[in-house]
DRENTOR-70341 format. One record per residue (C-alpha): x, y, z; residue in three letters; residue number from 1. Coordinates in steps of 0.001 Angstrom, whole numbers, plus 524288, in hexadecimal, padded with zeros to 5 digits. Layout:
N
x;y;z;resn;resi
X;Y;Z;ala;NUM
...
! end
This chain:
269
x;y;z;resn;resi
1CA75;2AA79;79162;met;1
1CB65;2B883;78834;pro;2
1CB37;2C30D;79063;ser;3
1BDD2;2CDA7;7951A;leu;4
1BB2E;2D9CF;78EDD;ala;5
1BC40;2DE5C;79EB7;gln;6
1C116;2D64F;7ACA0;lys;7
1B8E3;2DBAC;7B699;gln;8
1C155;2DB03;7C347;thr;9
1BEE9;2D7D8;7CFFE;pro;10
1C36F;2DAF1;7DCF9;arg;11
1C1CF;2CCBF;7E1E4;ser;12
1BC33;2C057;7E010;pro;13
1AD33;2C0C2;7E534;trp;14
1AE60;2B554;7F28C;pro;15
1AAD1;2A8DB;7F09B;leu;16
1AB28;2ABDA;7E008;ala;17
1B611;2A03D;7D73F;val;18
1BCA9;2A8A4;7CFFB;val;19
1BA54;29E93;7C1D5;leu;20
1C146;2A6E6;7B7C8;ala;21
1CEF6;2B14D;7B92A;thr;22
1D500;2BBAD;7B0B3;ala;23
1E23F;2C353;7B218;asp;24
1E3DB;2D1D4;7B537;ser;25
1EBFE;2D8BD;7B1F6;ala;26
1E943;2E4E0;7BD4F;ser;27
1E8DF;2D67D;7C859;arg;28
1F1BC;2CD7D;7CC5C;ser;29
1E7EF;2C43F;7CF80;glu;30
1DC71;2BF61;7C45E;pro;31
1CFEC;2C5C2;7C1F4;ile;32
1C34D;2BAE0;7C4E4;pro;33
1BBB7;2BBC4;7B8DA;val;34
1B36C;2B16D;7B92D;val;35
1ADD1;2AE56;7C7F5;thr;36
1A0D9;2A832;7CC50;tyr;37
19C4F;2A8F1;7DB15;gln;38
19146;29FCB;7E18F;his;39
1857F;2A948;7E38D;val;40
1796B;2A1F1;7EBAD;gly;41
17534;29721;7E26C;asn;42
17DD2;297F5;7D732;gly;43
18941;29FEF;7D169;arg;44
18E74;2AAC0;7CC4A;val;45
197CA;2AAC1;7C360;val;46
19F4B;2BA79;7BF2E;val;47
1A6F6;2BD8D;7B53A;ile;48
1AE60;2C935;7B678;glu;49
1B1FA;2CFF7;7A8A7;gly;50
1AA13;2D48E;79E8D;ala;51
1AC43;2D127;790BA;gly;52
1A967;2C2A8;78FCD;met;53
1A651;2C2A5;7838F;trp;54
1B430;2C0B5;77E99;arg;55
1B2D1;2B365;78086;trp;56
1A7DA;2B41A;777FC;ala;57
1ACD4;2B9A7;76CE0;phe;58
1BD93;2B75C;76B6A;leu;59
1C603;2BB3A;764A3;ser;60
1C913;2B268;758D1;pro;61
1D54F;2AFE4;75AB9;arg;62
1CEAF;2AA7B;76973;asn;63
1C56D;2A256;76092;gln;64
1C982;29590;767F6;ala;65
1C354;2995D;7720B;asp;66
1B503;29EB2;76D92;asp;67
1AF97;292C3;777E0;glu;68
1B62B;2971E;782AF;val;69
1A8B0;2A23B;7856A;tyr;70
19EC9;2997E;782AC;gly;71
1A2BE;28CAD;78A10;arg;72
1A66B;29772;798E6;leu;73
198D9;29B58;79868;trp;74
19558;28D9B;7949E;arg;75
19D94;287ED;79DE5;ser;76
19883;292B7;7AA10;met;77
18A79;29202;7A6B5;leu;78
18D06;2825F;7A8E3;arg;79
193E9;283AA;7B386;trp;80
1899F;28E73;7BB1D;leu;81
17DF2;2844F;7B972;val;82
183AA;277D8;7BAEF;ala;83
189F3;27C6B;7C79D;asn;84
1799B;2847B;7CD2A;val;85
17A11;280C0;7DB33;arg;86
16CC2;27E37;7DD5F;leu;87
16775;277DD;7D109;leu;88
157D3;27E5F;7CF39;pro;89
15346;27245;7D1B3;ser;90
15AE1;26EF8;7DF15;gln;91
151FF;27644;7EBB3;pro;92
15E86;276A5;7F34E;leu;93
16CE0;26FF1;7F2D3;arg;94
178A2;26D1F;7FBF4;leu;95
186C3;26CE4;7F7DE;ser;96
194FE;26CD1;7FB8D;thr;97
19D1C;2761D;7F59F;asp;98
1A763;2683E;7F8B4;lys;99
1A426;25B6C;7F68C;val;100
1B0BB;2581D;7FFDF;thr;101
1B559;25ED3;80BEC;cys;102
1BF27;2600D;8171C;leu;103
1BCF9;25B33;824C8;ser;104
1C221;264C2;82A44;lys;105
1B8DC;2722A;8221F;glu;106
1ABE8;27432;8231C;asn;107
1A122;26DD9;819B5;val;108
1973D;2783E;81444;val;109
18CBB;27396;80B82;ala;110
18278;27E52;80361;glu;111
17489;27B6B;80307;leu;112
16C1F;283E9;7F8BB;leu;113
15E58;285F8;7F67A;leu;114
15602;28C7D;7EF4E;arg;115
14F7D;29902;7F291;gln;116
142CF;296C5;7F50B;glu;117
14773;28C03;7FE38;thr;118
14F2A;295D2;805E4;val;119
14453;29ADF;80E02;gly;120
13F63;28C8F;8124D;asp;121
14970;285E6;81D54;lys;122
15732;28261;81823;val;123
157BF;2748D;81A70;pro;124
1629F;26DD4;823A2;val;125
16DB6;26272;81BE0;val;126
17133;2563D;823C1;glu;127
1817E;25291;82249;leu;128
1821D;24461;82212;his;129
18DC1;23E5A;82352;gly;130
19831;23607;82AF3;pro;131
1A109;23E3D;833CF;gly;132
19319;2452A;83AD1;leu;133
18FD5;242FC;8464F;ile;134
18189;244C6;84517;asp;135
17BCC;240A8;838F3;val;136
17683;2476E;831DB;pro;137
17ACD;254AF;835A5;arg;138
17090;260BD;83279;thr;139
1770F;26D2E;82CE0;val;140
171B5;27868;82C49;ile;141
17293;27FB2;81F8F;pro;142
177AA;28F74;8215B;thr;143
175A2;29A89;8175F;pro;144
17F8E;29CD4;81075;ser;145
1810F;2ADA9;80B31;gly;146
176A4;2B559;80678;asp;147
17192;2AC59;7FDCA;tyr;148
16312;2A404;7FDAC;pro;149
162EC;2965F;7FDA2;gly;150
170FB;29372;801A7;gln;151
176BF;28ED3;80DED;phe;152
18308;286B0;81301;arg;153
18286;27B46;81AD9;val;154
18E17;27936;8229E;pro;155
19115;2699F;824DB;phe;156
19D8C;26E55;82E98;gly;157
1AA84;266DF;83005;ser;158
1A8BC;2576A;82DD8;leu;159
1AF15;24BE4;82F2C;pro;160
1B263;24566;8245D;glu;161
1A787;23AC0;81C5B;gly;162
19E8E;23E58;8108E;arg;163
192BB;2460B;81401;tyr;164
18836;24BE7;80FDA;arg;165
17E59;25323;8126A;ala;166
17253;25488;80ECC;gln;167
16556;260B9;80D44;val;168
159C3;259DD;817FE;val;169
14D49;25ADF;8115C;gly;170
151F2;259E6;804C0;ala;171
14F85;24D52;7FAEF;asp;172
158AE;24324;7FD79;pro;173
15A9A;240CF;7EDF1;ser;174
15E66;24FB5;7EBEC;asp;175
16C76;24F57;7E8D4;ala;176
16C32;25F0B;7EB31;ala;177
1682E;25C11;7F8AF;ala;178
17447;25382;7FB62;ile;179
18194;25638;7FDBC;val;180
18C5D;24C36;8006E;ala;181
19D28;251C1;80192;phe;182
1A787;249A5;809EF;asp;183
1AF62;24F64;814C5;val;184
1BF13;24B1D;815B4;arg;185
1CB83;24CA6;81A93;glu;186
1D57B;257D6;817C8;asn;187
1DEA6;24D42;8111A;leu;188
1E61A;2551E;8083A;gln;189
1EBFF;25C8E;811EF;glu;190
1F2E4;24F07;817A0;arg;191
1F589;24B15;80BC5;leu;192
1FAAD;25390;805D0;asp;193
20481;25AAB;80F4C;val;194
2102E;26285;8061A;thr;195
211C1;26FE1;80636;ala;196
20BDA;27AAA;7FF77;arg;197
212F7;286A5;7FEEB;pro;198
2085A;2914D;7F807;asp;199
1FD6D;28CEF;80526;thr;200
20AED;291B2;80DA9;leu;201
20D85;29C3B;80529;arg;202
2018E;2A13F;8058F;leu;203
201AD;29EAB;812BE;leu;204
20E42;2A79F;8166E;ala;205
20992;2B309;80C9C;asp;206
1FC84;2B272;814F9;lys;207
20426;2B1C4;822B5;ser;208
20E2D;2B8BE;82137;asn;209
21772;2AF13;821B7;gly;210
2240E;2A6AE;81699;ala;211
22373;29A0A;80F1E;leu;212
2319D;29716;8107B;phe;213
2359E;28C9F;80563;glu;214
243A3;28882;80E9B;gln;215
241A6;28B80;8199B;leu;216
24E47;28A2E;824CD;ser;217
24E78;28ABD;83321;pro;218
25609;2978E;832B0;gln;219
24F63;29D05;8296D;leu;220
24273;29B0D;8306D;leu;221
247E2;2A081;83B39;ala;222
24C21;2AAD3;832FC;lys;223
23EA7;2AE7F;82F39;arg;224
238B5;2ABC5;83C38;phe;225
24260;2B704;8442A;glu;226
23DAA;2BFFF;837F7;ala;227
22FEB;2BDA0;837E7;his;228
23096;2C073;847CC;leu;229
239A8;2CC8E;8449D;asp;230
22C26;2D1A5;83BC2;arg;231
2231A;2CCEF;8436E;val;232
2278F;2D2F3;853A2;arg;233
225DF;2E0F5;85603;pro;234
231FA;2E888;8588A;glu;235
2383C;2E600;8677A;arg;236
24115;2F292;86A21;ile;237
2463E;2F086;87725;val;238
24F09;2FB86;87F75;arg;239
25875;2F640;88760;thr;240
26171;2FF57;891EC;ser;241
270CA;300A7;88E2A;ala;242
27309;2FEF6;89BDE;trp;243
26DD4;2F104;89C30;asp;244
277EF;2EE2E;88EB8;arg;245
28518;2E7CE;8967F;trp;246
28D90;2EEB8;88CE3;trp;247
288C0;2FC82;88FDF;val;248
28BB3;2FA03;89C6B;leu;249
29A3B;2F3B9;89A99;ile;250
29CEE;3004D;892EB;ala;251
29834;30A3F;89D04;thr;252
2A152;302DA;8A7DD;leu;253
2AA2F;3027D;89C89;ala;254
2AA41;3108B;89BC9;val;255
2A75E;314FA;8A9F1;cys;256
2B252;30E7F;8AC5A;ser;257
2BAC8;313C4;8A42C;val;258
2B7B5;32182;8A8D4;thr;259
2B93A;31D43;8B6AA;trp;260
2C6FC;3181C;8B2A1;gly;261
2CBBB;325B1;8AAC5;met;262
2C50B;32F37;8B5B0;arg;263
2CEAA;32612;8BF3C;arg;264
2D938;32513;8B5FC;trp;265
2DB01;3364D;8B405;ser;266
2D93F;33596;8C441;gly;267
2CD30;33AD5;8C473;leu;268
2C75A;330E7;8CDF7;val;269
! end
């Protein structure tokens, strides 16, 4: 896309914000977020960190081939925002999950959205049906999520393998927005993919102040381990008396013997 007339330089992306486009900066080594969005309440907020988007509409003669970029961008963005509304005007509530397939070792959490006019009423409970449940169905009470009215979390916890279906109690059975289905599977990726990942190992080594060896030998490992012990161990100073050394005792006896011999040879003894 053409350049902007002015770019704002945010300190850091806002938590839970998704960066859609970045720009290079001469003053910073890392790219600057230009287009970001975040879920707020029941909708999305898109932020463009810059000024001068009119350049995208009034292109120079040499860039006339990209004349449709400006219109296509806004049409696509508006279509994306409208098509992904989390709670449609005709829906009093909506139950959804972030993922259709979850792992058996992670906590499955659903989201329940209610209209603001129904927030003051009693929050409906959610029933979970599935083959891996001992007590079928399991009743879960939604909890408020953040400070946004009408937004609730439905924690299902860790579930065994199987296909599950959650439904809002008291809702119309034909309402598809009140029902959500998801699968729980084992994490087979770690079992199938057993190859080492140098990038992950290098990241772990950097975070833990370790070292990554491309080719390792027992001698090099022992040498690096000794150097590590010398670096982390505190310095110890041990004072030893001179009389505890054998060569000092022998030297003292030798000097005494030579002195006594010379005195006896001189007739002093």
